[in-house]
C-alpha positions, 0 to 999 in steps of 0.5 A: 528210791521213792521210799528213801526220799519220802523218809528223808523229807519226813526226817527233815520236817520232824527236825525242823518243826517237831523237834524244837518242842521235843528239845524244850522238853528234854532241856526241862526234864534233864536241866540241860541246855541244847543250842539251836540246830542241836539234835539227839535221837530217841536212843540218846540219854542225857544224864543231867546238866548237859550242854549240847552245842549248836549243830551238834548231833548225838545218836544212840549215845549215853551222855554222863551228868555235867558233860558237854559238847561244843559246836558241830560235834558228832557223837555216835554210839558212844558212852560218855562219862560224867563231867567231860569237856568235848570241844568243837567238831568232834568226829566219830569214825565209823566202819572198817574196810578189809585191807587184806585178802579181799580184792576190793575194799568197797562195802558192796562186797561185804555189807548188805546195807551200806551208804553206797546204795547197792550190794552184791551180798545176801543179807543173811551172809553179810555178818559172817563175811566181814566184821564192819564195826568194832564195839566196846560194848556190842550188847549196848551198841557202843562203838567207843567209850569216854571215861569221866572228867575227860577233856577232848580238844577241837577237831578230834576224831575217835575211831571205833573200839577205843576206850578213853580213860578217866581224867585223860586229855586229847589234844586238838586235831588228834586221831584217836585209834587206840586206847588211852590210859587214865590221866594221860595226855595224848596228841597227834595223828595218830594220837600218842602219849606225850605226858601224864597229868599227875604222878602214879600215886596221885592217879591211883588215889583219884581212880580209887576215890572216883570223885565224879560219883559223889553227889553234887552237894559234896562236890559243891562243898569241896569245889574249892579244893579241886584247884590243887591236887595236893590240897584235894588229896590231903583233904580227902585222905 
């Protein structure tokens, strides 16, 4: 109990006193903007020109170039591509509970270390009893992955094990519990496909081209053509 409380106090002091100076260093190094109350841990990487909104917390997350997250978001153990737009109050849904066979769904019966503060499981046996987390990349610890040029609306929740494809749109208040195909528009609880942004042929060309991997000089020179898909594809045959 004492050790935990001391750890909580140390963490609070670090965020309040030390991290504001760390944040300034991150901003200068990555040419990013981190608003008041935002926080990234040591396991998080900002790839450049990112915007982290007030109160948003990034934990063990790889944030692609030019991507931003609005206020009060929670990005945990995620891989986010380039030029993504993430609205306010994003929630990362972590941890699964057994729905069958197990008499109880309480983590004390299958997890050695859990938020409940106690367990009936030996730590050496916990990993073989039940797989609590779903990964898209277990080696790197990513629970879910967001592609490039993705727009995620306000108040969206994303479950573990989910891939969101390039160019996709997730409507406000959606619960994403399954993979989202590239350039698809998903909405609802649970999220379902309600449309596509472009034709199959146009999507195929965009995915083949991968414009987000072009250098910034090229993107700046061609930015005007981004206003219309036909103009863009015609110019970049």
